[in-house]
C-alpha positions in Angstrom: -11.2 44.9 8.2 -9.6 41.0 6.8 -13.5 39.9 6.9 -14.9 42.8 5.2 -12.5 42.4 2.6 -12.7 38.9 2.0 -16.5 39.5 1.8 -16.2 42.4 -0.4 -13.3 40.3 -2.8 -15.4 37.4 -2.6 -17.8 37.6 -5.6 -14.9 38.4 -7.4 -12.8 35.3 -6.4 -15.6 33.0 -7.0 -16.6 34.2 -10.0 -12.5 35.0 -11.9 -10.7 31.6 -11.7 -9.6 28.2 -10.3 -6.4 29.9 -8.4 -9.4 32.2 -6.5 -12.1 29.7 -6.3 -8.8 27.9 -4.8 -8.4 30.1 -1.9 -11.6 30.6 -0.9 -12.7 26.9 -0.8 -9.1 26.0 -0.1 -8.5 21.9 0.1 -11.5 20.1 -1.2 -14.4 18.7 1.6 -17.5 16.9 2.5 -19.1 19.7 2.0 -18.0 20.3 -1.6 -21.5 18.8 -3.6 -22.5 22.2 -2.2 -20.3 24.0 -3.8 -20.7 23.2 -8.1 -24.2 23.0 -10.2 -24.9 19.2 -10.6 -26.9 17.2 -12.8 -29.6 15.4 -11.0 -29.7 11.6 -11.4 -33.3 10.4 -10.3 -33.8 7.6 -8.4 -35.4 4.0 -9.1 -38.9 4.1 -8.9 -38.4 0.6 -7.8 -36.0 0.6 -4.9 -33.6 -2.1 -3.9 -32.9 -2.2 -0.3 -30.3 -4.7 1.6 -30.9 -6.1 4.2 -31.6 -4.5 7.7 -29.8 -6.6 10.6 -31.3 -6.2 14.4 -29.5 -6.6 17.4 -25.7 -7.1 17.8 -23.0 -6.6 14.6 -23.0 -10.2 12.7 -19.3 -10.0 11.9 -16.2 -10.0 14.6 -14.8 -6.1 14.5 -11.9 -5.7 15.6 -12.4 -4.6 19.5 -9.0 -1.7 19.3 -6.9 0.2 16.7 -4.2 2.2 18.0 -3.2 5.3 17.0 0.2 7.3 17.1 0.8 4.7 20.1 -2.8 5.7 21.7 -5.7 2.5 21.4 -8.7 3.7 20.6 -12.3 1.5 20.1 -13.2 0.1 16.5 -16.1 3.1 16.9 -14.0 5.7 18.7 -11.2 5.3 16.1 -13.4 6.1 13.0 -14.8 8.5 14.6 -11.0 10.1 15.6 -10.2 9.7 11.9 -13.5 11.9 10.5 -15.4 9.4 9.6 -19.3 10.2 8.3 -21.0 6.5 7.4 -18.6 2.5 7.7 -21.7 -0.6 6.4 -20.4 -4.1 6.0 -22.8 -5.7 4.4 -22.5 -9.6 3.5 -24.8 -11.6 1.3 -27.3 -8.7 0.5 -27.4 -7.9 4.4 -25.8 -5.5 6.5 -24.3 -7.1 9.6 -22.9 -3.0 10.7 -23.9 0.3 9.6 -22.7 3.7 11.9 -22.3 7.0 10.9 -20.3 10.0 12.7 -20.6 14.0 13.0 -24.8 14.6 12.9 -24.5 12.1 9.2 -27.1 9.4 8.4 -28.7 7.0 5.9 -30.3 10.4 3.9 -27.2 12.4 4.1 -25.5 13.5 1.1 -21.6 12.9 0.7 -19.7 13.0 -2.6 -17.6 10.0 -3.6 -14.8 12.1 -5.3 -12.1 9.4 -6.5 -14.9 6.7 -6.6 -16.8 8.6 -9.4 -13.5 7.0 -11.8 -15.0 3.1 -10.9 -18.3 5.3 -12.3 -17.3 6.7 -15.0 -15.5 2.8 -15.9 -18.2 1.3 -15.8 -20.3 3.7 -18.5 -17.4 2.9 -20.9 -17.6 -0.4 -20.6 -21.7 -0.3 -21.0 -21.0 1.9 -24.1 -18.9 -0.8 -25.7 -22.2 -3.3 -25.2 -24.1 -0.9 -26.6 -21.9 -0.6 -29.7 -21.6 3.4 -29.1 -18.3 3.0 -28.9 -16.5 -0.2 -31.0 -13.2 -1.1 -28.6 -10.8 -0.2 -26.0 -8.2 0.3 -28.4 -10.3 2.6 -30.5 -7.7 6.4 -30.3 -10.0 9.0 -27.9 -8.7 11.0 -31.4 -12.4 9.3 -32.6 -14.5 10.9 -30.8 -11.9 13.9 -28.7 -12.2 15.6 -32.3 -10.4 18.3 -31.3 -7.5 17.4 -29.5 -4.2 17.1 -32.1 -3.5 13.6 -33.7 -0.5 14.3 -34.1 0.2 14.3 -30.1 -2.2 12.9 -28.7 -3.6 10.0 -32.1 -1.2 6.8 -30.3 -3.8 7.4 -27.2 -6.3 4.5 -26.9 -8.8 4.1 -24.6 -7.9 1.1 -22.7 -4.5 3.6 -22.1 -6.5 6.3 -20.2 -8.6 3.2 -18.3 -5.3 2.2 -17.2 -4.0 5.7 -16.8 -0.8 5.3 -19.1 -1.2 7.8 -21.1 1.6 9.3 -20.9 -0.1 13.1 -20.7 1.0 15.8 -19.4 -0.9 16.4 -15.7 0.6 16.6 -12.3 -1.5 14.9 -10.3 -0.6 17.9 -7.1 -4.0 18.9 -4.3 -2.1 21.4 -3.1 -1.2 23.7 -5.5 -3.5 26.4 -6.8 -2.0 27.2 -9.8 -1.3 23.0 -11.2 -3.5 21.3 -12.7 -5.5 19.0 -10.3 -7.5 23.0 -9.1 -7.7 24.2 -12.5 -9.9 20.9 -13.4 -11.8 20.5 -10.1 -12.9 24.6 -9.7 -12.5 25.6 -13.4 -15.4 26.1 -15.7 -14.5 24.9 -19.3 -13.2 21.4 -18.7 -13.3 21.0 -22.7 -10.8 23.8 -22.9 -8.4 22.8 -20.3 -8.3 18.9 -22.3 -7.4 20.9 -25.3 -4.8 22.5 -24.4 -3.0 19.3 -23.2 0.4 17.8 -24.2 2.5 14.5 -24.2 4.9 13.9 -21.7 5.5 10.4 -23.2 4.3 7.7 -25.6 1.5 6.2 -23.9 1.6 2.5 -22.7 4.9 3.3 -21.1 4.2 3.3 -17.4 1.7 3.9 -14.9 0.7 7.6 -14.0 -2.6 7.8 -12.4 -3.9 11.6 -13.0 -7.9 12.4 -13.3 -6.8 14.0 -16.5 -7.6 10.2 -18.0 -11.0 9.7 -15.6 -12.0 13.4 -17.5 -11.4 11.9 -21.7 -13.4 8.6 -20.6 -16.3 10.8 -19.2 -16.3 13.6 -22.3 -15.8 9.6 -25.0 -19.2 8.6 -23.4 -20.6 11.6 -23.8 -19.4 12.2 -27.6 -20.7 8.3 -28.2 -23.7 8.1 -26.6 -24.9 11.8 -27.5 -26.4 11.8 -23.9 -25.0 13.2 -20.3 -22.5 11.8 -18.4 -25.4 11.9 -16.0 -28.6 10.6 -18.3 -26.0 8.1 -19.2 -26.2 7.2 -15.0 -29.2 7.2 -14.1 -30.5 5.3 -17.3 -27.7 2.6 -16.6 -26.6 2.4 -13.8 -29.1 4.2 -11.0 -32.5 3.2 -12.1 -31.3 -0.6 -12.9 -29.6 -1.0 -9.1 -32.5 0.1 -7.8 -30.4 2.9 -6.1 -32.7 4.2 -3.3 -31.2 8.4 -3.9 -31.5 11.0 -6.2 -27.7 11.8 -6.4 -26.3 14.5 -8.4 -22.6 14.8 -10.1 -21.4 18.2 -9.9 -20.2 20.0 -13.2 -17.7 22.3 -14.7 -20.5 25.7 -14.9 -24.1 25.8 -16.0 -23.2 27.5 -19.7 -20.3 24.1 -20.1 -22.3 21.5 -18.5 -19.3 19.5 -18.9 -19.6 16.7 -15.7 -16.6 16.0 -13.6 -16.5 12.4 -14.4 -13.0 11.8 -12.4 -14.6 13.3 -8.7 -18.0 13.8 -7.9 -20.3 12.5 -7.5 -22.6 12.9 -4.4 -24.8 10.8 -3.3 -25.6 8.1 -0.4 -24.2 5.3 1.5 -26.1 3.0 0.6 -26.5 3.3 -3.2 -22.6 3.3 -3.4 -23.0 -0.3 -1.3 -25.4 -1.3 -4.5 -22.7 -0.3 -7.0 -20.8 -2.7 -4.9 -23.0 -5.0 -5.4 -23.0 -4.9 -9.1 -19.6 -6.0 -9.7 -19.8 -8.4 -6.8 -22.4 -10.0 -9.2 -20.3 -9.7 -12.1 -22.4 -7.5 -13.9 -26.2 -9.1 -13.4 -28.6 -7.3 -11.1 -31.2 -9.7 -9.8 -30.9 -11.8 -13.5 -30.8 -8.7 -15.8 -27.5 -8.1 -17.3 -26.7 -4.5 -16.8 -22.2 -4.1 -17.0 -20.7 -6.8 -19.1 -19.2 -9.9 -17.1 -16.2 -10.0 -19.2 -15.6 -5.8 -18.3 -16.5 -6.7 -15.3 -13.7 -9.6 -15.1 -11.2 -7.1 -16.9 -11.8 -4.4 -14.1 -10.9 -7.5 -11.8 -8.1 -9.3 -11.9 -5.5 -8.9 -14.8 -4.7 -10.9 -18.0 -1.1 -10.3 -18.4 1.0 -8.1 -15.7 0.6 -4.6 -15.4 0.8 -1.6 -13.0 2.6 -3.8 -10.6 -0.8 -5.7 -10.1 -3.0 -2.7 -8.2 -4.5 -1.4 -10.9 -7.0 -1.8 -13.6 -10.0 0.0 -15.3 -10.1 2.6 -12.8 -10.2 -0.3 -9.8 -7.8 0.2 -7.3 -6.3 -3.8 -6.3 -4.6 -5.1 -3.7 -1.5 -7.5 -3.6 0.3 -9.6 -1.2 3.5 -11.0 -2.2 3.3 -9.3 -5.8 0.0 -11.4 -6.1 -3.0 -9.8 -6.6 -5.7 -10.3 -4.5 -9.2 -11.3 -5.6 -10.3 -8.1 -3.8 -10.4 -5.0 -5.3 -11.4 -1.3 -4.4 -12.9 2.0 -5.9 -11.2 5.1 -3.4 -11.6 8.5 -3.2 -9.0 11.1 -1.5 -10.7 11.8 1.8 -11.2 7.9 2.5 -13.7 7.7 0.2 -14.2 3.4 -0.1 -16.7 1.0 -2.0 -14.7 -2.7 -1.3 -15.3 -5.8 -2.4 -13.9 -8.8 -1.4 -16.0 -11.4 -4.0 -14.7 -15.0 -1.8 -16.3 -14.0 0.7 -19.5 -11.8 -0.8 -18.3 -9.0 1.5 -19.0 -5.0 0.2 -17.6 -2.4 3.0 -18.7 1.6 2.4 -16.0 3.9 4.3 -17.1 7.3 3.6 -15.3 10.8 5.1 -14.5 14.6 5.8 -11.0 13.1 6.0 -8.4 10.9 5.4 -7.1 9.8 8.8 -4.0 8.1 9.4 -5.6 4.2 9.5 -5.1 2.6 6.7 -8.8 1.5 4.5 -8.1 -0.9 2.3 -5.8 -3.1 5.0 -8.5 -2.7 7.5 -11.2 -3.1 5.0 -8.9 -6.5 4.0 -8.7 -7.7 7.5 -13.1 -6.7 8.2 -14.4 -9.1 5.9 -11.6 -11.7 5.8 -14.0 -12.4 9.4 
């Protein structure tokens, strides 16, 4: 009877509101790219390929990992903690590559919040091309439907650094909360126009996905192009991506990209984005992303955010000082990790986060 009722009400739940879709689909998972409409991002006609390793890995990986007082081999631990793909690349060579749960190099995996770093890159490119004048411009310069009295002091840089002061609760398990509304909702622009300010901007760091959605809408308004199309033109094709990608949207009617998440692609193509930053925005002789933008995204000009976050990238610290490592991170343990000192890129994609500290593991591997 329960199954029959679910089948009867499923179309109503999926078509009505974000709360219904939350209860049907529940928490985000690795198949979410199949649930939403999307914009297609076409692959390059001239694909770039990392050098593939022949034989055993040439990097010393951990021999065992202990989880809840039980020792696992490295690959057993990756598998046990829900890993779908794990790549280690150094000097453009794949030193280690392993897929789990029947996944392959051809398998699509959602990026979740790793997409935030892509959105940041598009902001940097839009500024370089003159579509956006400066990160110091107020967001209301482009999002003209926002109340200037409320949002007029919030700048693009505040959004990049997660310091807007906008009222938004980053709660992932509340079907009535902001995250569920933005993830499962079908009219993102309408939701944004109803947000309020909690505190003056630049008072403190508060990680909220709304800030990245605002950045995506600003890029679209400034360039006059859908975000997926701009990504395809400025990053996806120039970087020689081997596969088409998709970027999930709120609905076919409104066609608004979920800029804070939901870029769906393959592991090796995600690694190429890490390579772009590793090479200071230069791709085989062509400056794709301004070097200054990469510097602002990967280092700190002044103390802020406890040295852990700038321009939509996460950072590591040691003795309260920033390390050169930086990474993009998604909720299910999706990682693009970059160690510029050792020319190392690590990509971890998963179906769950698990109990491994992935950033710390990537840090340890990158130093071997």
